[in-house]
N, C-alpha and C positions, 0 to 999 in steps of 0.2 A: 669762669671762676668755679671752684669746687666748694660746695657748701654743705654743712650739716644744719638741719633745722629741727629744733626740739627733739633731738635724737635720744632715744633710750634703748637699752638692750637688756633683756632679762633671759637667763638660761637656768633651767632646773630650779626655778623659784628664787634665784639669786639675781638681784639687780646690779649689773656691772656698770652701767652708764645711765644717767638721768638728765634729761633736758639740756642736751649739748647743742649750743649754737656756735658755729665756727665757719669762717670763710678763709679759704686758701687762694690767694690772688696770684694771677700770672705775674711773673717778673719778681716775685718776692719769695723769701725763705721763711716758712713758718716752722717753729720747733716746738714739739710737745715735750714738756718736762713734768716731773712729779714722782712721788715715791712708788715703790713696788706695789702692784695691785691697784694702782689708781685708775687703770683702764686705758692706758696709752696704746698698747698693742691692739686691744679690742677696737678702739676708735679707729685706728689706722685700717684694720681689716674691714670695718664698716664703710669707710671712705673709699676703699679700693673696690668694693663690691663683693668681696669674699664672703662677708656675712650680710644678712639683711636685718635691719633694725626692727625691734619689737614695736616701737612707736616712732613717729617722725619720719624724716626723709633725707636722703643724700641726693644732691642735685649737681649736675655738671652742665654749666651754661644754661641753667634754669630747666634742664630736663632731668627727670627722675632716673637714677642710675639703672634700675631694672628695665627701662625702656630702650637702653642702648644694647645693641647686639654684642656678642663676644668679640667679633672682629673689630667693631668700632672701639670697644674698650681697649683692646690690645693696641690699636693705633693711637689712642689718646692718653693712655696712662701706663706707666711702668712701675713695678713694685719690687723692692728688695726686702725680703722678710728677714727676721732676726736670725734665723738659721735655715739651712736647706740641706736635705739629705739626697745624695746622688752617688750611687754605687756603680753605674755603668762605666765601662772603660773609655770615656770620652777624653779628648785632649781639652786643654783650657780654651783653645780657639773654638772647638766644637760646642762647648758649653755656652760660650758667648754667642755663637750663631743661633742658639735656641731662641734668642731674643727676636730674631727676624723670621722664625719658622712658624708663622701664623697666617691665616687666610688674608689675601690681599697684599702681602709683602712680596717683594721681588727677591726670593731666596737664592736664586742662581746668578743674579746679575752682579756686575762689578760694584754697584752701589752697596749691596749687602756685604760683599767681601770687604770693601773699604771701611764700612761701618764697624765691622768686627775688629779689624786691625787697629783702627783709630781708637776704639774703645779700650783695647788692651794697652795701647800707648798711653791713654789718658790716666790709667791706673798703674803704670810702670811695670806691666807684665808682658810686653811684647817679646822679650827674650824667652819666656816660658810658654809661648803659644802652643808648642807641640808636646809639652809635658802632660802626662796623664793627670787628670783632675785629682784622682785618689792619691797621687803622690805629692800633692801640694800641702803646705802648712795651712792651719786654720785661717790665718790672716790672708794668705794668698787665695784661698777658696772664697773668702768673703769678697775680695776685690774682683775675682772672676764673676761673681754674681752681680756685683755693681756694674762691671763692664757689660754684662749681658743686658741689663736694663738700659744702659747708655746706648748700646747698639739698637735696641728696640726703638728708642726715641729718635735716633738718627735716621733709621731706615724707613720709619713711617712717614707717610705723606700728610702733612697738616693742611687744613683748609682755612681760608681767611676767616678770622673771628673765632676760631675754635681754641679752647683752652686745652693745653697738654699738661699732664701732671706727672710728677716724679715723687713716689711715696716710699719712704725708707724707714725701717725699724732697726735702730742701733747700728748704723752702717760703719761705725768706727770702733766697735767693741773689741775686736781682736787685733787692732792695728797699733803699730808703734807711732811715735810722734811724727816722723817724716811722712809715713803713709797716711796718717790722719790728715795731714796738710794737703796731700795730693787729692784725697777723696773730697775734702771740704772745698778745695779750689774747684773741683769739677762740679760740685753742687752750685757754687757761685756762678760758674760759667753757664750752667743750665738756666739759672734765674735771669742772667743777663740776656739770654736768648729768648726770654719770654715765657719760660716754663714755670708753672706753679709748683713749688717744691715744699713738701711736708716731710719732716724728719723727726723721729723719736730719739732723744738723746738723754742719757743719764748724767753725763759729764756737764755740769753747769758752766764750767769754763769754756768748753767748746760751744755750748749753746749761746753763751754771751758773745763769743767771737763771730759766729756765723749768722745768727738769727736777725731777720728784720722784725719779726714779731714772735714773742714767746706766748705759749698757752700753757698755764699751769693747771694740771688736773690733780684733784684730791678727792678720794672717796667717790669716784665716778662722776664728779661734777667739775665744771670749770671754776677754779678758784681765783684766777687772775689772768688777764691778758694785757699785752702792751709791749713796748720795747724792752730790751734787757734792763735798761736803767729803771724802767717802771716796775718790773716784776721782781728783780733780784735784789731784795732788801731783807734786812734781818727779820722783821716782823712777819712778812708774808711767807718766807721760806721756813722759818721756825715753826709756824703754825701748820704748814703743809707736811713737813717731814717729821714732826713730833720730836725735835731735838733742838738744842740751842745752836743757831747758825749765825755767824758773823761774816758779813760780806766785806771785801776790800780791806782785810786786816792782814798784816804780816804775821807769820807764825811766831810764837814766843821764843825767846832766847836766841834770836837770829837764825833759827833753823831754816835751811834753804828750801825753796819750793820751785817746781818746774811747771811752766805753762806751755801749751802746745804752740808750735809756730803758726801764728794766725794772721800774719800780714800778707793776705792773699793777693794784694795788688802786684807784688813782685813775682817774677817768673819762678816757677817751682822746678828745681833741677830734676832731670830724669833719674829714676832710681831703678837699677836693674834688679830683677827678682833673684833670690838665692834660696 
């Protein structure tokens, strides 16, 4: 289990997070929601080990994160940031293979090669494997980085009793409805395989569809936790977002609205990249 205990983070005299207690459990999807500036991305960076807390601790299976070597962290957790800059003339496949290019991974073997191709398949990008990354659209680039993290988890060798973690910051932000469904289906597959999944999402409909547990952050603190039914209510959301929010209401005057394809138990058709 990945845990935050009494976690606080202060930078340049500004307190971004205060007293955060959080548990990301294997086999479950935990989703962070909240308004802009609530501290969601900062919390994810602390949980990944990219940042160190001012107070409190991040633990992975009861071990403090700084006690784990870089190689062990790479073997046990994969991260998809909100945005990634890459200007090298790598193909999509080569970027995905960066996920297994860490100490202790078999980067030359068939397992690594298969992990890369399977990850591209999982996000519908196998046809674009040899296309240069810089020639891809924003949504395609985001899926490439998602596939890179998938290949990292697939190629790593897990040990009995170890928690593996998948941490993602807005993984669907640049994606259309069909590709949102593909990415979220892959997240559900990771959870079914026993991975502890944590995702930051702004889209509350997507969060409600995919989350086993929601964590609502507001002003750097945990405002509410629980199932989507527990957290997504008028009073809680209106207080957190500072505006009047009504859940489960049809728009006025019969105005149509569109929800993402979220019935992930059905097979998702393969979508070729264009």
